[in-house]
N, C-alpha and C positions, 0 to 999 in steps of 0.2 A: 925981409919982411918978416916983421915977428907977428907970428900968430896967435890969436888969443887963448891964451891955456884954454884948453877944457876942463871943464872942471868934472870927476870920474871917480867913483865911489865905485869903489869893490864890493862885490856881496860879500856880505860880513854873515856867517852861519851863525846862529843865536845858541847858546851852548842847552842841549838838552840834556833832562835828567833821566836816566834808565833805572827803571825798578824791578829790582826781580822779583817776582811773586812768589816767597818761601810758604809752599802750602805744603804740610804735612802730609807723609802718605800712609793713609787712614786705612790698608789694609793692615799692614804689617801692624801699625798704632793700634788698632782694635783687638788683633790675634795677641797683644802683649798685655794689654788692660785686663782681656778675659782670662789669662793665666797667674797673671797678678791677683786679681780677685780673687780667683778660687784658694789660690795659696794664703790670703788675709781669709778666707772663709774658715780652711779647713785649722788652721790655726786657733781662730775663734771656737768654734763649736766642739773641738778634741782636744783641746793642748793638755787635759788631764792626761791622755791616752799615748800623745805624741811624747811625752817627758817621761812616763814611763815605760816606754821601750824602746827598744833598739835603737841607736841613733842614726842607724841608715835614711828611714822616712824622713825625721828632721833635718838632715843636712842636704836630702832631695830635695825638700821645698824650699829652702834656703838659696841651692842654687837656681831653683824655678825663678823665686822672685827674683833675685837677682839678676838673671839674665831678661827676662820681662821688663825690668827697671831700663838696665840697658839697650832693649830695642826701641822702648818708649822715646828716651832719647833720640836713637839714632832715627827715627820716624821724624820726629819734630826737626831738627836741624839738618836733615840730609838734600832735603829739598825735592823736588818732584821727579817721578823716575823718570828715566831717558824714554825715547817712542822705541816702543814696540807693537810688532803684529798684534791682531785682537788676538788669534790664537794664542800667542804666549803668554798674554796679558791674564784670559781665563783660567791657561793651566796652571799660572803660579799662584794666582788665587784658592784653585782649588788644591792646592798641593798643600797651602798656607790654613785652609781649613780644615783639612785634615789631620794635620799637625797640629794645632791648636785643639781639637778635638780629640785627640788619642794622647796627649800631654793633660788635658786638662780631666780628661775621663780616667785616665789612671790614678793622679793624683786623686780624686775624688774616691773613686774606689778601694785606694788603699788607706781610706781614713780610720783610726783604729778602733773597737766597739772599746769603752773606757771603762776600768775600772769602778768598780762601786763604791763607798765610802766602807763599806762593812769589811770589802776586803783591804782597802789600805789601810784600815785602822789594824788590821792583822799581821801590817809589815813594822809594828814598833818592838824594840826587844823588852824584854823579861818577861817574868814566868816561865824560867827553862829554856827561852830559844833566844838568839843573838842572832839579828839580819845585820845581815850587808849586798847592800848591791852593788854592782859595779853595771859598765855601758853591756853587758853580755849574760850576765846570772843575777838573778838574785837566790842568794844562801839563807835558808834557817839552820842553824846551827844549833845543836841541843848543850845547854852550857855544863849540862849532867855530864855522868859517864853515857858517852855516845856507845851505841847499837854497831857490831862491823858489819851491817848492812844499809846501803841510802837507796832514795830513790830521787832520777833526774828525771824532769818532767819537760816534754815539747809542746807548749801552749797549742790553740786551736790558731784559723786560719784568720788572721786579722785580731785576733784577742789580743787586748791588753794583759801580761804574762803577769801583773799583779792581781789580778781578776781570780788567781788560783791561791791565792796566799789562805783564806779562812778555811778552805777546803783542805788543803795541805798542810796549814801549820801544827793540826793535833799527831802529825805524824811526826813532825819535831820535837813536838812537848813528849811524844812516847821514847825521845832518845835514838830517833832515825833521822842521820841528815838528809834534807831535804834540798835540792839545786832547781830552779824553774830555770828554763833556759830562754834567753832574750833572744828572739829570732831575727834576722833584716828583715825589714816591712812585715813580720809578724807571720810569714811564711815559713810554715817548717820546711816545705820542698825547696827552697834558696838553700837551704842549710839543714839536709840529711844528716851528716855526721857533727853535727854540733855538739853531739855530747863526748866525743874524744878529748874535750878540753877537760871534760871530770872525769869519765870512764877511766882507770888506769893512772890517773893523775894526783885524786886522792890518797895519800898513804893510811890514810886514817880508816878508809872502806874498802871491806874486803869484796865485798859482792854487792851488785847491784842490782836494782829494779828500775830498768827503763819504762817509760811511760807517757801516755799522752792522750788531748782531747780532738776528736774531728780526726782533721789532718795532719795535728801532730802524732795521732796514736799512729797511722798509719805510717808518719816516719819514725817514729819508735819501734814500729814491728819490723820496719826494715833493720832500723839499726841493731836489734836483739837477735834480729835472722845470721845477721854478717858475725856478731860478738857473740862467741862462745866462752870465754877464760873469765869474765867477771862480770859477765850479764847473767843474771839468774832467773829473774823475773819478767814479764810484759804487764803494763798496767792500762787495758784501754778503756777512756770514756769517752761513751758515743762514738766508738770506731770499730774500723776493720783492717785489715792489712793489705798493700794493694798490690799482693802478688804471694804465692801460695809458701809457708811456712810450716807446712803440717811436719815436714819432715826432722823439724829442728827440739835435738834429744836435752834433754835433762832443764828443760824452762818451765817454770814455773807463769803460767798465764791467767789472767782473771780477765773478763769481757763485762764490764761494766755499761748496762743501757736501760733507756729511757722506753719504757712500753707505747707512750704518745710521744716519743721522738720523730718529730719531720724530716729532720735532715741526715741522720742514721736512722734509717727506722728500724723497726723489727724485722721486716721481712730483710732489708740488708744484712742488718745482725746475723740473721738462719743463713741466709744465701751462705756469708761468707764462712761457717762453719767449717767447710772442706778444705780453707788455708787457714786453719791452724791447729795445733795439736790435740791428740785425742782429748790431751787432758784436761782442756780448757775449761776455765770454772767460769758458768755465766752467770751474775749477778742480774736480773730484773731491778729495775726503778720503776714498780707499779705506778704509772700516771705520770710519771720523771718525762720531762722534754729535755733537749739538748742544752739549753741556757741554763739547765741546773747544774751540769757542772763545772761553772763558773759563776762568778759574779760582776756581773756587764751589761746586767737587763737584757732584753727581750732580742730575738733574734729574727730576720727575715726568712719566713718559708718553714718555721718551727711549730710545731703543734701546738697545742693544747691540754694545758697540765690540771690533773685532776688530784693532783697533791699539793701541799704547798711547798714552797723551796727550802726551808727548814726541815721539813722530814725526808726529803728527798737525799737534800747533804747529808745526814745523819747516817744514811744509807750507806752512799757514797763513801764517807771517809771510817764506816766499821768493816766495809770492804774492804778497804784500800787499808787499812790496820790489820788485816787478817793475815791478808797476803803478806804483808812486812814481815809480821810475826813465822807465817810461815816459811819465808826465806830464811830469815836470824838460825830458824833452828838449823835449820837443813846446812845454814854456813856452821854451826858450831858443833855439829853432829859429826857432818861429812857426812857423802855422798854412799 
């Protein structure tokens, strides 16, 4: 007997589409965008000072921007994070926030105090001075007969090294070679021996005066204390030594300071006298402030001036030239 065939329909699963939602990782994305915005802000607001300084800061900004862009791309394409415990999630987020704040804060802190136009204008060759600029130095070379003595100068913390050109150009015009050092991140403390690239390497200069402003002056003092063969003078602009050099012999020391300086105050200068040789010459600029030792605008924490910048700087230049002349006479006459 033939049974009627039963119609049988096997269940057929309907194709289903699985969509994986690709959500960005918001915390890394936010951190990367914050660092990227900081680098853009720094370049936009202090481009001139970055361009005129040692390349270390510019390179750091570029690297930070590249890493931030890479992190943005990663956060957008990698997909959601795998399941983790709540403790691990918040621990990683806290670490990311701290890292971001540290990176952004450091980049903002290192922004240079850009040189004013009057200082940049002083970097043009002519009128007895040839200007040459490298990634690590600014050299003002007399085009006539150069003297046997020269000046190597450490800029103040975070100050565009070009800011000292207007004050130091008259020294070159008087026949003394001048070398302004460009320091990594504009911090002399990171390169206290930077003058080694100049002192002893220039065959045309027999004796050097090592000078500096603020933190740069402190590092110049450290350098002068350790080098006695070719360093004959120490020039301090609103600065004092980081340690005692009172027993340093045969060194012509001049300390020029502003009586209204809010950063290297007259009390600081007075307290540091025990750390300098007894023959140190102190030159007060009555009414002068810290920012008058260069041309880079105002400075946070500084005092209030009661003298014009021009009058103050004319006195600073005179004190500098007097020391250079004295050191050069001693070099020619001999000890």
